[in-house]
C-alpha positions as CSV (number, residue, x, y, z in Angstrom):
1,X,7.9,81.8,-14.5
2,X,9.0,81.4,-10.9
3,X,12.7,81.4,-10.3
4,X,14.0,78.5,-8.3
5,X,17.6,78.8,-7.2
6,X,17.6,75.2,-6.0
7,X,14.7,73.3,-7.6
8,X,13.5,70.2,-5.8
9,X,14.0,67.9,-8.8
10,X,16.4,67.5,-11.7
11,X,15.8,65.1,-14.7
12,X,18.4,64.2,-17.3
13,X,15.5,63.8,-19.8
14,X,12.0,65.3,-19.5
15,X,9.1,64.7,-21.9
16,X,6.2,67.2,-21.7
17,X,3.1,65.4,-22.8
18,X,1.8,61.9,-22.3
19,X,0.2,61.3,-25.6
20,X,1.2,58.6,-28.1
21,X,4.5,60.2,-29.2
22,X,5.7,61.0,-25.7
23,X,4.9,57.5,-24.5
24,X,6.6,55.8,-27.4
25,X,9.7,57.9,-26.7
26,X,9.7,56.9,-23.1
27,X,9.1,53.2,-23.9
28,X,11.9,52.9,-26.5
29,X,14.3,54.8,-24.2
30,X,13.4,52.4,-21.4
31,X,14.3,49.4,-23.7
32,X,17.8,51.0,-24.1
33,X,18.1,51.4,-20.3
34,X,17.5,55.2,-20.4
35,X,15.0,56.8,-18.0
36,X,12.8,59.7,-18.9
37,X,10.3,61.7,-16.8
38,X,7.0,62.3,-18.5
39,X,4.9,65.2,-17.3
40,X,1.2,65.0,-18.2
41,X,-1.4,67.7,-17.4
42,X,-4.3,65.2,-17.2
43,X,-5.0,63.9,-13.7
44,X,-5.1,60.3,-14.7
45,X,-5.1,58.0,-17.8
46,X,-8.9,58.2,-17.8
47,X,-9.4,61.9,-17.3
48,X,-10.8,62.5,-20.8
49,X,-11.6,60.5,-24.0
50,X,-8.6,60.0,-26.2
51,X,-10.4,60.1,-29.6
52,X,-11.5,57.5,-32.1
53,X,-10.0,55.0,-34.4
54,X,-6.5,55.2,-35.9
55,X,-5.0,53.4,-38.9
56,X,-1.4,52.6,-38.2
57,X,0.9,52.6,-41.3
58,X,3.5,50.0,-41.9
59,X,6.4,52.4,-42.4
60,X,5.7,54.7,-39.4
61,X,3.2,53.8,-36.6
62,X,3.8,50.0,-37.0
63,X,7.6,50.5,-37.2
64,X,7.5,52.5,-34.0
65,X,5.6,49.7,-32.2
66,X,8.1,47.2,-33.4
67,X,10.9,49.3,-31.9
68,X,8.8,49.6,-28.7
69,X,8.5,45.8,-28.5
70,X,4.7,46.0,-28.7
71,X,3.9,44.8,-32.2
72,X,2.3,41.5,-31.1
73,X,0.1,43.3,-28.5
74,X,-0.9,45.8,-31.2
75,X,-1.9,43.0,-33.6
76,X,-4.1,41.4,-30.9
77,X,-5.9,44.7,-30.4
78,X,-6.7,45.7,-34.0
79,X,-10.3,46.2,-35.1
80,X,-11.3,43.5,-37.7
81,X,-12.9,44.9,-40.7
82,X,-11.8,48.4,-39.9
83,X,-10.1,49.0,-43.2
84,X,-13.3,49.0,-45.2
85,X,-14.3,52.3,-46.7
86,X,-17.1,54.0,-48.6
87,X,-17.3,57.3,-50.5
88,X,-20.8,58.8,-51.0
89,X,-22.2,62.0,-52.5
90,X,-24.9,64.2,-50.9
91,X,-27.6,61.9,-52.2
92,X,-26.1,58.9,-50.4
93,X,-25.1,57.4,-53.7
94,X,-22.1,55.1,-53.2
95,X,-19.4,56.4,-55.5
96,X,-16.7,54.0,-54.3
97,X,-16.6,51.1,-51.9
98,X,-13.8,48.8,-50.6
99,X,-14.3,45.9,-48.3
100,X,-11.6,45.1,-45.7
101,X,-10.3,42.4,-48.0
102,X,-10.4,44.8,-51.1
103,X,-8.5,47.6,-49.3
104,X,-4.9,48.4,-50.1
105,X,-4.1,46.9,-46.7
106,X,-1.2,47.5,-44.4
107,X,-3.1,50.0,-42.2
108,X,-5.0,48.0,-39.6
109,X,-7.3,50.0,-37.3
110,X,-7.0,50.3,-33.5
111,X,-8.8,52.4,-30.9
112,X,-6.6,55.3,-29.7
113,X,-7.6,54.4,-26.2
114,X,-6.5,50.8,-26.6
115,X,-3.2,51.9,-28.2
116,X,-2.5,54.4,-25.4
117,X,-3.3,51.7,-22.8
118,X,-0.7,49.4,-24.5
119,X,2.0,52.0,-24.2
120,X,1.1,53.0,-20.6
121,X,1.1,49.3,-19.5
122,X,4.7,49.0,-20.9
123,X,6.1,51.7,-18.7
124,X,7.1,51.6,-15.0
125,X,4.4,53.2,-12.8
126,X,6.5,56.1,-11.8
127,X,7.4,57.2,-15.3
128,X,4.5,59.6,-15.7
129,X,3.7,62.5,-13.4
130,X,-0.1,62.9,-13.7
131,X,-1.8,66.2,-13.1
132,X,1.4,68.1,-13.8
133,X,0.7,71.0,-16.1
134,X,3.8,72.7,-17.5
135,X,3.2,76.4,-17.7
136,X,6.5,77.7,-18.9
137,X,10.2,76.9,-19.6
138,X,13.3,78.9,-19.8
139,X,16.9,78.2,-20.8
140,X,19.6,78.2,-18.2
141,X,22.5,77.8,-20.6
142,X,24.6,74.9,-21.8
143,X,21.4,73.2,-23.0
144,X,19.7,73.0,-19.5
145,X,16.2,74.3,-18.9
146,X,14.1,75.2,-15.9
147,X,10.5,74.1,-16.2
148,X,7.6,75.6,-14.2
149,X,4.5,73.7,-13.2
150,X,1.0,75.0,-12.5
151,X,1.3,74.3,-8.8
152,X,4.1,76.8,-8.5
153,X,7.0,74.3,-8.3
154,X,9.8,74.0,-10.9
155,X,12.5,71.5,-11.9
156,X,15.5,71.5,-14.2
157,X,16.4,69.2,-17.0
158,X,19.3,68.5,-19.4
159,X,17.1,67.6,-22.3
160,X,13.6,69.0,-22.7
161,X,11.2,67.3,-25.3
162,X,7.9,69.0,-26.2
163,X,5.4,66.3,-27.0
164,X,2.6,68.5,-25.8
165,X,0.4,68.9,-28.9
166,X,-1.0,71.7,-31.0
167,X,-0.6,74.5,-28.5
168,X,2.7,73.4,-27.1
169,X,4.3,75.2,-24.2
170,X,7.7,74.0,-25.3
171,X,7.5,75.1,-28.9
172,X,8.3,78.8,-28.3
173,X,11.8,77.8,-27.1
174,X,12.6,76.9,-30.7
175,X,10.0,78.5,-33.0
176,X,7.7,81.5,-33.2
177,X,5.2,79.5,-35.4
178,X,1.6,79.2,-34.3
179,X,-1.1,76.9,-35.7
180,X,-3.4,78.6,-38.2
181,X,-7.0,77.8,-39.0
182,X,-7.4,75.3,-41.9
183,X,-10.7,76.7,-43.2
184,X,-12.6,73.6,-42.0
185,X,-14.4,72.9,-38.7
186,X,-15.7,69.6,-37.4
187,X,-18.7,69.0,-35.2
188,X,-18.1,65.7,-33.5
189,X,-21.0,63.5,-32.5
190,X,-21.7,59.9,-31.6
191,X,-24.3,57.2,-32.2
192,X,-24.1,54.6,-29.5
193,X,-24.8,50.8,-30.0
194,X,-25.4,51.6,-33.6
195,X,-26.5,48.2,-34.9
196,X,-29.3,48.0,-32.3
197,X,-30.3,51.6,-31.7
198,X,-29.3,53.2,-35.1
199,X,-29.4,50.4,-37.7
200,X,-30.0,52.8,-40.6
201,X,-26.9,54.8,-39.8
202,X,-24.9,51.7,-39.1
203,X,-25.8,50.4,-42.6
204,X,-24.8,53.6,-44.2
205,X,-21.4,53.7,-42.5
206,X,-20.6,50.0,-42.9
207,X,-17.8,48.3,-41.1
208,X,-15.1,50.8,-41.4
209,X,-14.9,54.5,-42.5
210,X,-17.2,56.7,-44.5
211,X,-16.8,59.9,-46.5
212,X,-20.0,61.7,-47.7
213,X,-18.9,64.9,-49.4
214,X,-20.3,67.8,-51.5
215,X,-20.4,71.6,-51.7
216,X,-17.5,72.2,-49.2
217,X,-19.1,70.1,-46.4
218,X,-19.9,66.6,-45.5
219,X,-19.8,63.8,-43.0
220,X,-16.9,61.6,-42.1
221,X,-17.5,58.6,-39.9
222,X,-16.0,55.4,-38.6
223,X,-17.2,52.5,-36.6
224,X,-15.8,52.1,-33.1
225,X,-14.7,48.9,-31.4
226,X,-17.6,49.3,-28.9
227,X,-20.2,49.1,-31.7
228,X,-20.8,52.9,-31.8
229,X,-20.3,55.3,-34.7
230,X,-18.2,58.4,-34.3
231,X,-19.4,61.1,-36.8
232,X,-17.6,64.3,-37.8
233,X,-19.9,66.8,-39.5
234,X,-17.4,69.0,-41.6
235,X,-18.1,72.5,-42.7
236,X,-16.0,75.1,-44.7
237,X,-16.7,78.1,-42.5
238,X,-14.8,81.2,-41.2
239,X,-12.4,81.0,-38.3
240,X,-14.8,82.7,-36.0
241,X,-17.8,80.4,-36.9
242,X,-18.0,78.7,-33.5
243,X,-18.2,82.0,-31.7
244,X,-20.2,83.9,-34.3
245,X,-22.1,81.3,-36.2
246,X,-25.3,81.5,-34.1
247,X,-25.1,77.9,-32.8
248,X,-25.4,77.4,-29.1
249,X,-23.7,74.0,-28.6
250,X,-24.8,74.0,-24.9
251,X,-28.3,73.4,-26.2
252,X,-28.0,70.1,-28.1
253,X,-31.4,70.1,-29.7
254,X,-31.2,73.7,-30.9
255,X,-27.7,73.0,-32.2
256,X,-28.9,70.0,-34.2
257,X,-31.7,72.2,-35.8
258,X,-29.2,74.9,-36.8
259,X,-26.7,72.4,-38.1
260,X,-29.3,70.6,-40.2
261,X,-29.8,73.9,-42.1
262,X,-26.4,73.5,-43.6
263,X,-27.5,70.2,-45.1
264,X,-30.7,71.1,-46.9
265,X,-31.1,68.8,-50.0
266,X,-28.9,66.1,-48.5
267,X,-30.3,62.6,-48.2
268,X,-32.2,61.9,-45.0
269,X,-30.0,58.9,-44.2
270,X,-27.1,61.4,-43.9
271,X,-29.0,64.1,-42.1
272,X,-30.0,61.4,-39.6
273,X,-26.4,61.4,-38.3
274,X,-27.3,64.8,-36.8
275,X,-30.9,64.2,-35.9
276,X,-30.2,60.9,-34.0
277,X,-26.9,61.8,-32.4
278,X,-26.5,60.7,-28.8
279,X,-25.1,63.2,-26.3
280,X,-23.6,66.6,-27.0
281,X,-22.3,68.0,-30.2
282,X,-18.7,69.1,-29.9
283,X,-17.3,71.8,-32.3
284,X,-13.6,71.3,-33.3
285,X,-12.0,73.8,-35.6
286,X,-9.0,72.3,-37.5
287,X,-5.7,74.0,-37.3
288,X,-2.3,73.3,-38.8
289,X,1.3,74.6,-38.5
290,X,2.8,76.0,-41.7
291,X,3.9,73.3,-44.2
292,X,7.6,72.8,-43.8
293,X,7.7,74.0,-40.3
294,X,11.2,73.7,-38.9
295,X,13.6,75.4,-36.5
296,X,17.3,76.0,-36.0
297,X,19.1,73.6,-33.6
298,X,18.6,75.0,-30.1
299,X,20.7,73.3,-27.4
300,X,18.9,70.9,-25.1
301,X,15.4,71.0,-26.6
302,X,13.3,69.5,-29.4
303,X,9.8,68.7,-30.4
304,X,7.8,65.7,-31.6
305,X,4.3,65.0,-32.9
306,X,1.8,67.8,-33.2
307,X,4.1,70.1,-31.3
308,X,6.5,69.8,-34.2
309,X,4.2,69.4,-37.3
310,X,0.5,69.8,-36.5
311,X,-1.6,69.2,-39.7
312,X,-5.2,68.5,-40.6
313,X,-6.3,64.9,-40.1
314,X,-6.9,64.2,-43.7
315,X,-3.8,62.3,-44.4
316,X,-4.1,60.0,-41.4
317,X,-0.5,60.8,-40.5
318,X,-0.7,62.6,-37.2
319,X,-0.6,59.7,-34.7
320,X,1.7,57.7,-37.0
321,X,4.3,60.4,-37.2
322,X,4.1,61.1,-33.5
323,X,4.8,57.4,-32.8
324,X,7.7,57.4,-35.3
325,X,9.1,60.6,-34.0
326,X,9.2,59.2,-30.5
327,X,10.8,55.9,-31.5
328,X,13.4,57.6,-33.8
329,X,14.3,60.3,-31.2
330,X,14.8,57.6,-28.6
331,X,17.0,55.6,-31.0
332,X,19.1,58.7,-31.8
333,X,19.6,59.4,-28.1
334,X,20.6,55.8,-27.4
335,X,23.0,55.8,-30.4
336,X,24.9,58.9,-29.2
337,X,25.4,58.6,-25.5
338,X,26.9,61.7,-23.9
339,X,26.3,63.7,-27.1
340,X,22.8,65.1,-26.9
341,X,23.3,67.7,-29.6
342,X,24.5,65.1,-32.1
343,X,21.4,63.0,-31.3
344,X,19.0,65.9,-31.8
345,X,20.7,66.9,-35.0
346,X,20.3,63.3,-36.4
347,X,16.7,63.2,-35.3
348,X,15.7,66.6,-36.7
349,X,17.4,66.0,-40.0
350,X,15.1,63.0,-40.6
351,X,12.1,64.7,-38.9
352,X,11.8,67.8,-41.1
353,X,11.5,66.3,-44.6
354,X,9.1,63.6,-43.6
355,X,6.9,66.0,-41.7
356,X,6.8,68.4,-44.7
357,X,5.9,65.6,-47.1
358,X,3.0,64.5,-44.8
359,X,1.8,68.1,-44.4
360,X,1.7,68.6,-48.2
361,X,-0.3,65.4,-48.5
362,X,-2.7,66.5,-45.7
363,X,-3.3,69.8,-47.3
364,X,-3.9,68.2,-50.6
365,X,-6.4,65.7,-49.1
366,X,-8.3,68.5,-47.4
367,X,-8.6,70.4,-50.6
368,X,-9.8,67.3,-52.5
369,X,-12.5,66.6,-49.8
370,X,-13.9,70.1,-49.7
371,X,-13.0,71.6,-53.1
372,X,-15.3,72.1,-56.1
373,X,-16.9,69.0,-57.4
374,X,-16.4,66.9,-54.3
375,X,-16.2,64.0,-53.8
376,X,-14.6,63.7,-57.3
377,X,-11.3,64.9,-56.1
378,X,-11.1,62.2,-53.5
379,X,-12.2,59.6,-56.1
380,X,-9.5,60.8,-58.4
381,X,-7.0,60.3,-55.6
382,X,-8.1,56.7,-55.2
383,X,-8.0,56.1,-58.9
384,X,-4.4,57.4,-58.9
385,X,-3.6,55.1,-56.1
386,X,-4.7,52.0,-57.9
387,X,-2.3,52.9,-60.7
388,X,0.6,53.2,-58.2
389,X,1.9,49.8,-57.4
390,X,4.9,51.3,-55.7
391,X,2.7,52.8,-53.0
392,X,0.0,50.2,-52.3
393,X,-1.1,51.8,-49.1
394,X,-1.5,55.3,-50.5
395,X,-5.0,56.1,-49.3
396,X,-6.2,59.4,-47.9
397,X,-7.7,59.1,-44.5
398,X,-8.9,61.2,-41.7
399,X,-8.6,60.5,-38.0
400,X,-10.0,61.8,-34.8
401,X,-9.5,65.5,-34.2
402,X,-10.1,65.1,-30.6
């Protein structure tokens, strides 16, 4: 990275990444009277879609929003009926169904776009440096770091926080771990204005989420707040499948034909998700960091969210943990003024065990969804949940991989 003997800018606290976790961190710090500079590679808040629906858990995502003083705004933005769920087999036989009223509750649905907008609106306009891609960082000693940007400039910081996702630029400062392929790839697709344009598919999905599973593959879907359906076609395929699988995703109609070959013998109402998809099909291989990923205390730097504990989306924990990470890190910094290392130690001591527990659950849910006899493994998980009064919200979920 370029060496800057006198960088133009210095920040006491720098957050790399303007996703949910980084924004929650900045917001809670602000409430404690502490400023943070957030560097985000996207050119603007609307540079790209932020993904689909999220279910926010009482003891993590919702707790973070309470700490951020945004809980009332969150409740006003939730998607009514979004907690409904169905589990189908390949013949579209309903094996389990819960209405929104029947669900275990405690996990209201909200659009990721809407949630991010709430957080952005809560921050001063100069908090985020848009279009600022961090390309490298190096330690300067005594916990300080120099950070290089894609435009060739650099700045220094006393505390560097990597909230920059799966392929974090900050992570190598504390860990050599890299995400590994989970064995499952998604192909994301959308059905717009579903009740009017795709009533059959709308009826299959219902008002909330859908799992249709068998033979190491399936469809996972949820209804969006704009009336559309977001569909994930899931396949157990090799790591190089996107490059070597013979599907040209730049040719949407040809890609649909090839993808349908994986679902011979499946009910036509499920195959119609592919046939009738609006717009391009987007392949998304799922990756995860090793279960139990952690690092030794490195002065002046830490991680949160996917940068710290990337996992498959089958426990519904990714966004929730990122929000909680941000809120708890901010609380630790505020509780230990002038002692950054104590704050980071307190934060990481809580971070590591909860991330490991969620990663174990995520890996188990993925295996249940795509293992032998699916969807029975998932049904067994739900049956177990109904006998666990101590964990009323214990429901496997998936969320946007985008």
